[in-house]
C-alpha positions in Angstrom: 0.0 0.0 0.0 1.8 3.1 -1.3 -0.7 5.9 -1.7 -3.6 6.8 0.6 -6.1 9.6 0.0 -8.1 11.4 2.7 -11.0 13.7 1.7 -11.6 16.4 4.3 -14.9 18.1 5.1 -15.6 20.5 7.9 -16.2 18.1 10.7 -15.0 18.8 14.3 -13.3 15.4 14.1 -11.0 16.3 11.2 -7.7 16.6 13.3 -8.3 13.3 15.0 -9.1 11.6 11.7 -6.0 13.0 10.0 -3.8 11.8 12.9 -5.2 8.3 12.4 -4.5 8.6 8.7 -0.9 9.6 9.3 -0.4 6.8 11.8 -1.9 4.3 9.4 0.2 5.6 6.5 3.4 5.5 8.7 2.8 1.7 9.3 2.9 1.1 5.6 5.5 3.7 4.6 2.8 5.2 2.4 2.4 8.7 1.0 -0.7 10.6 2.2 -2.8 12.9 0.0 -5.1 15.2 2.0 -7.6 16.8 -0.3 -10.7 19.1 -0.2 -13.0 19.3 -3.1 -14.9 22.5 -3.8 -17.4 23.5 -6.4 -18.3 27.1 -7.4 -21.6 28.3 -9.0 -21.3 31.8 -10.3 -23.8 34.2 -11.8 -23.2 35.6 -15.2 -21.3 38.9 -15.2 -19.8 38.4 -11.7 -16.4 40.1 -11.5 -15.2 38.6 -8.2 -12.7 35.9 -8.7 -14.6 33.5 -6.5 -12.6 30.4 -7.5 -9.3 31.9 -6.3 -10.8 33.1 -3.0 -12.3 29.6 -2.2 -9.2 27.8 -3.3 -7.0 30.0 -1.1 -9.2 29.6 1.9 -9.5 25.9 1.4 -5.8 25.4 1.2 -5.2 27.5 4.3 -7.8 25.4 6.1 -6.0 22.2 5.2 -2.6 23.5 6.1 -3.9 24.6 9.4 -5.3 21.1 10.1 -2.0 19.5 9.1 -0.1 21.9 11.5 -2.1 20.4 14.4 -1.0 16.8 13.8 2.2 14.9 14.2 3.2 13.9 10.6 5.9 11.5 11.9 8.0 11.8 8.8 5.1 10.7 6.5 5.1 12.5 3.2 1.9 14.6 3.3 0.6 16.3 0.2 -2.2 18.9 0.5 -4.4 19.6 -2.5 -7.5 21.6 -3.1 -9.5 20.4 -6.1 -12.4 22.0 -8.0 -15.2 20.0 -9.4 -18.0 17.5 -8.6 -17.1 15.4 -5.6 -17.0 11.9 -6.9 -15.7 12.7 -10.4 -12.9 14.8 -9.0 -11.9 12.3 -6.3 -11.9 9.5 -8.9 -9.6 11.5 -11.1 -7.3 12.3 -8.2 -7.2 8.6 -7.2 -6.2 7.6 -10.8 -3.6 10.4 -11.0 -2.0 9.5 -7.7 -2.4 5.7 -8.1 -4.3 5.6 -4.8 -4.7 2.3 -3.0 -7.1 3.3 -0.3 -9.4 6.1 0.7 -9.8 6.9 4.4 -13.1 8.6 5.3 -14.9 9.8 8.4 -18.4 8.5 9.0 -19.7 12.1 9.1 -17.7 14.7 7.3 -20.3 17.5 7.6 -23.4 16.1 9.4 -24.0 17.2 12.9 -26.9 14.8 13.5 -26.1 12.3 16.3 -28.3 9.7 14.7 -26.3 9.6 11.5 -23.5 7.0 11.0 -22.5 7.8 7.4 -23.4 11.3 6.3 -24.4 12.2 2.8 -20.8 13.0 1.6 -19.2 9.9 3.2 -22.1 7.7 2.0 -21.7 9.0 -1.5 -17.9 8.2 -1.5 -18.4 4.7 -0.3 -21.3 3.9 -2.6 -20.2 5.5 -5.8 -16.4 5.3 -5.9 -14.6 2.2 -7.2 -11.6 2.6 -4.8 -11.4 0.6 -1.6 -12.4 2.6 1.4 -11.6 2.5 5.2 -14.3 4.1 7.4 -12.7 5.2 10.6 -14.9 5.9 13.6 -14.9 9.4 15.1 -12.1 9.9 17.6 -10.7 6.4 16.9 -7.0 6.1 17.7 -4.7 4.0 15.5 -3.4 0.7 16.9 -2.1 -2.6 15.3 -4.9 -4.7 13.8 -5.0 -8.2 15.2 -8.3 -9.7 14.2 -10.3 -9.0 11.0 -13.8 -10.2 10.4 -14.7 -10.5 6.7 -18.5 -10.9 6.1 -19.8 -12.0 2.6 -22.8 -13.7 1.2 -20.7 -15.0 -1.8 -17.1 -16.0 -1.9 -16.9 -15.9 -5.6 -14.1 -13.6 -6.9 -13.9 -12.6 -10.5 -12.2 -9.2 -10.2 -8.4 -9.3 -10.2 -6.6 -7.7 -7.2 -9.8 -6.9 -5.3 -8.3 -8.4 -2.1 -5.1 -6.4 -2.1 -6.0 -3.9 0.7 -7.2 -6.8 2.9 -4.0 -8.8 2.2 -1.8 -5.7 2.8 -3.4 -5.1 6.2 -3.3 -8.7 7.2 0.3 -9.1 6.2 1.5 -5.9 7.8 0.0 -6.7 11.2 0.1 -10.5 11.0 -3.6 -10.3 11.7 -6.0 -13.3 12.0 -8.8 -13.2 9.3 -12.1 -14.8 10.1 -14.5 -15.3 7.2 -18.2 -15.2 7.9 -20.2 -16.8 5.1 -23.8 -15.6 5.4 -26.5 -17.7 3.6 -29.3 -15.4 2.7 -32.6 -16.1 0.9 -30.8 -15.2 -2.3 -28.1 -17.9 -1.9 -26.9 -19.6 -5.0 -25.1 -22.9 -5.5 -21.4 -22.2 -5.5 -21.5 -19.0 -3.5 -19.5 -20.6 -0.7 -16.8 -22.2 -2.8 -13.8 -20.2 -1.7 -11.5 -18.7 -4.4 -7.9 -19.7 -4.0 -6.8 -16.2 -3.2 -9.4 -16.1 -0.3 -8.3 -19.5 1.0 -4.7 -18.3 1.4 -5.6 -15.5 3.8 -8.5 -17.0 5.8 -7.7 -18.5 9.2 -11.2 -19.5 10.4 -14.5 -19.9 8.6 -18.0 -19.6 10.1 -21.2 -20.3 8.2 -24.5 -18.7 9.2 -28.0 -18.3 7.9 -29.5 -14.8 8.1 -31.9 -12.6 6.1 -29.1 -10.2 5.3 -25.3 -10.1 5.6 -25.6 -7.2 8.1 -27.8 -9.3 10.4 -25.2 -12.1 10.2 -22.5 -9.6 11.3 -24.7 -8.5 14.2 -25.2 -12.1 15.3 -21.6 -13.1 15.2 -19.7 -9.9 16.0 -19.3 -10.5 19.7 -18.0 -14.1 19.4 -15.3 -13.0 16.9 -14.5 -9.7 18.7 -12.7 -8.2 15.7 -10.9 -4.8 15.6 -11.6 -4.4 11.9 -14.7 -5.4 9.9 -14.3 -6.1 6.2 -17.3 -6.0 3.8 -17.8 -6.0 0.1 -19.6 -3.3 -1.9 -22.0 -4.9 -4.4 -24.7 -3.4 -6.6 -27.3 -5.2 -4.5 -25.1 -6.4 -1.6 -24.1 -5.2 1.8 -25.5 -1.8 2.6 -27.1 -1.5 -0.9 -30.5 -0.3 0.3 -29.1 1.8 3.1 -26.8 3.5 0.7 -29.4 4.3 -2.0 -30.0 7.7 -0.2 -26.3 8.0 0.7 -27.0 8.8 4.4 -27.0 5.8 6.8 -28.5 6.1 10.2 -27.0 4.4 13.3 -30.2 2.4 13.8 -29.5 0.7 10.5 -25.8 0.3 10.8 -23.2 1.3 13.3 -19.6 0.2 13.9 -17.2 1.2 16.7 -14.3 -0.2 14.8 -12.8 0.6 11.4 -14.7 -0.9 8.4 -12.8 -1.8 5.3 -15.0 -1.7 2.2 -13.7 -3.6 -0.8 -14.9 -2.9 -4.3 -17.2 -5.6 -5.7 -15.6 -9.1 -6.0 -17.2 -9.8 -9.3 
């Protein structure tokens, strides 16, 4: 894992989140890109150079945040980017060859009942780059036990497990696989791909209406310090992410959640 991108909003948790990002990047010897995306809508005939003003303020805001953290020798690159959020972030990820995006659950929302705010939800739902959702105020520590929950172990997309493998190898973490048989289960769903076999230590099979309910049932017995799930078109979180915002009553995690892009 060489390049990590952190989109920054205006949350009160920004400094804590950036410190986690630095600590995480340091463990991998990775470069850290801290970015803020802005969009400007101007009226015809406006003489004020709004773009330049916002860009300057945005950069000053990011630099002030960085000044409040211990960068620990990590190469930190600060960028302000103009454009639509997802399109701009995807371009940035391609240009910088980003391996992982670190996001806060709520970058702007102040509602206590919200787990993933509109911006964070949009990033996780629409971007094709693996994401790590870091709980508010969470302090970095070595990862010892990962719980990966899927309803299908079929893998067709090359390299999709790279972030999980990198984290497992770096911390010598145990990886428990939870196979959740849902009403939509198909023959062959639980046939493990060779790449998955090489990284899994323990396998648990359960039957639940949804993958999320399977996680709730088995979370305590596995006691993980990182949860790994897969983003599918109609998979984990699909309905909850249709409106981007996710409420805590629908899903909530006190530990980091690694979201892999679709396996197929």
